[in-house]
N, C-alpha and C positions, 0 to 999 in steps of 0.2 A: 180884674185886671190882666191879669198873669196869667188869667186861666185864655183871658182872649188869646192872648200872641203865643199858645198853644195848638189854640184850633186854628188859629193863621197859619203854623208851620207844616199842621197837617194840609191844610187846605193847596201852601204851593209847595209841598215834595210832590203830593198828586199831580199837580200842573207841570213839574217840572221833567216828570214821568208821561202825562200825553206826549208834552212837547217834544220830547227824545221818540216814542213810537210816530207821530206825525210825518218827522222830521223822515223818519226812515222808511212811513210809507211813499213823501213826495220822492225820494232819492229814488223810487223803483217805479214808478208810474209807466215809466216805459222798458219794465223787464217783464220780458212774454212768463204768462203764467203765475205772474207774483201775486201772494195773495196779501192784505192786508191784514196792521193786525187793529185793535180795536181795545184801549184800557177798561176793564170792568171795574170799577168801583164804588161804596155803600157808603151811605152818613155814620159817623160814628153814634154809638147811642148816645141819646138825649139825656138831657140831665135837671130834673124841677128844681126851678129858684121858689125859695120863701122867706118872705119879706115877715121878719119874727122880729115883735114889740111888747113888751112888759108893760103890762098894766096891772099893777099890787104885784104881788107873790106871783103871779101866773104867764111865765109866756104865751104870747099869741101868735099863731103863727098861717101866715097867709099867703095861699099859693100864687103868684104873681105869673107862671108862664114857666117857660120851658129854654133851655139852652143847649142848641150841638154842640157836640164837642171836636168837630170839626168830617172828615171824610176816610175813608180807609180805601187805599186798591187792595184789590183780593187777585185780580189774577190776566192777563192778557188772553184774552181774544181772539182768536186767530179768523175772519171772515172769509169762506171758503167759496161764499155765491162766483158764480160763472164768470170773467170778462170776457168783453165783444171780443168777436172776429177778425182780424184783417189779413184782407188777402196778400199772398207772395208768394205766390207763383212758384216759389223755390222745390224743390223733389223731396230732399230732405226735413216740410213742413210738413208738420202735420198738430190738428187740434182734435181736442176727446170730443164728443157727442156727447153731453151729458156726463153721471158722474163716472169720479174713475182716476187712476193716476196713473204715467207711465213710473214702471221697474225701473231703476240705476242702481250702479250697486260705485263707491269708494274704494274696492279692490276686501273691504274687510266685512261690509255690510249692507244688508240692502234698506235701498232710502228709495223714495217713492216724490215723482214731478208733476205740476201738470205743461209744462214748459216741453211743446215738442221740437224744436229750433236745435235740433241733429246735425253734430257736422263730422268726417272722418278723420280719428287720428292718425298719428307719423307712423304709429302701429297696426294701421289700419281697422280699428276697430272703431263702431260708433258709440260716438261721447257726445255727451251734451256742453254748452261752450265752458263748462267749469270742468271738462277733463271725466266728467262720471261717466261710467261704462254703460249706454244701454245695453237693459236686459231684455232677450228672446225669450220663448219656452224653452231652449236648452244653452241657458247664458248666457255671457257677454257672446255681442254677435262680433263675425269675423266678416270685412265685408271686401279686405287685400285680395288685388287680382279682378274686382268688378269697376269699370267705367260710370257705367249708367244706374246712378241707381236713383231709386225712389218709394214712396212707402204707397199703401195701398188703402183700402176702404176702409178693411176689416184688418186691419197692421199688420199687413204682410209688407217685408221687406225686398223688393226686385231688385236682381244684379243684370244688366245686361238681360234685362226682361224673361228672369228665370227666378223663379222666389226658395231663398237662400235662407230665409230665417221670418219666421211671424214676432211680434213684438208681447211682451207679459205684460199687462193690463189687472189691475187690482185695485179691489173696493175698499171702504172700511165703513163698518154701522155707524160707526161715531169718528169723524173725520179730528174733532179735538181731542182725539189720543195722541194727534202725530207732533210733534216737536217740531220746530224748524232746524236746520243745524248748517246753515250757509249752501251757496252754492243754490237757492234757488230749490232746494232739498226736502224737505222732513223724516221722519225717523219715525218708528212704529216704538209711542213710549204709554205706561203703562198699562202693559198685556194686550193692548191691541194687536190683532188679527188679522192680516189683510184675506180678505177672500177674491179670488181669481174673479176677473168678469169673462165669459164663457163665451159671449158674443161681439166684440167691440164693435164700436162704430169713430173712428175717423172719417177727419174730414181732409184730405193732402193738398199742402199749400194753400192750409190758412194756418195762422196760430193765434194763439187766446192771445189777449193781451191784460196787463195787468188791471186788476179788481178795482184798485185804489186809482180816484181822478181828479186832478187837478186843484178845479175849485175847491171841492168838497174837502178835499186835505190841507188846503189853504183858508179857508173859510174856520174852520177846522183848529189851525197856527195860530191864528191873528184871536181867534175869542177865547186860547186857552192862554195867549198870552196878556190881553188883556186883563184876563183874570187875576194871571200871577201879578203883574204890574200893580195893578189895585188894593189885593195882600197885603205888597209889600209897603204901600201907602200907610194903610191902615195902620203898618207894625211899628212904622216909623211917629207915626202919630200916636201912636200909645207905647213906645220909649220914651218918645221926647213928655208924653204925661206920668213917668213913672217918675223920670228924671226928676224933673217943677219938682211933683209931690214929697219928692227922699230929701228933694233941698227944703223944703218947707215945713218938715215936718217937724221942726222944733221952736218953730215962729210962729206958731200957729196960735197958740194964748199967750203969747207976746202984747 
């Protein structure tokens, strides 16, 4: 019975982490280029159960089944499936057609994002909404002094009708090596090396939306909450049974 409490606790911990991840996905359903997270978990090793009966001098052991010891959350998996495209007709919006990431910088390191909703900072740099500097083939992109800015289909940045920079795009052989670092951006972890996208294809005036859907995430959240509540009720029932057994153990043979 006590073993069952540990099994239930493992399931409740996994459900709690799943609820946190799903809630974060829901909070970002309107974040351009956001990639939802999924929790990967497996069953803990099972234990064989035996009925032991002593007949004469030798104990008789008979298998009666197996008992799972709960679930084990292993890792958070980011789903890099593309989101649907939304037409904005904004000149500094661009969606990536196919694989790849825009290169941005926080001032100390390169980061990567699928969100192409760019703007101009107070210092005249092309930046993301969170202030990360968009990188071109020549570094940070300075657009100060230009009034009519736009992005071309192959990544050119135009200022007043002339090309002033070329957006830098990269891809990764294994996107799962990327780590979320905030600001809707990723950092290359685990020795991941970015490969330059030699022939970038962009869709100007459109944005890639989040690949987290409200309906799917709400269904997952409700199901997880029900699992958590069911496990909590069984924990309460098991605790009551243990308390009853402990209070009556001395009166069994009276």
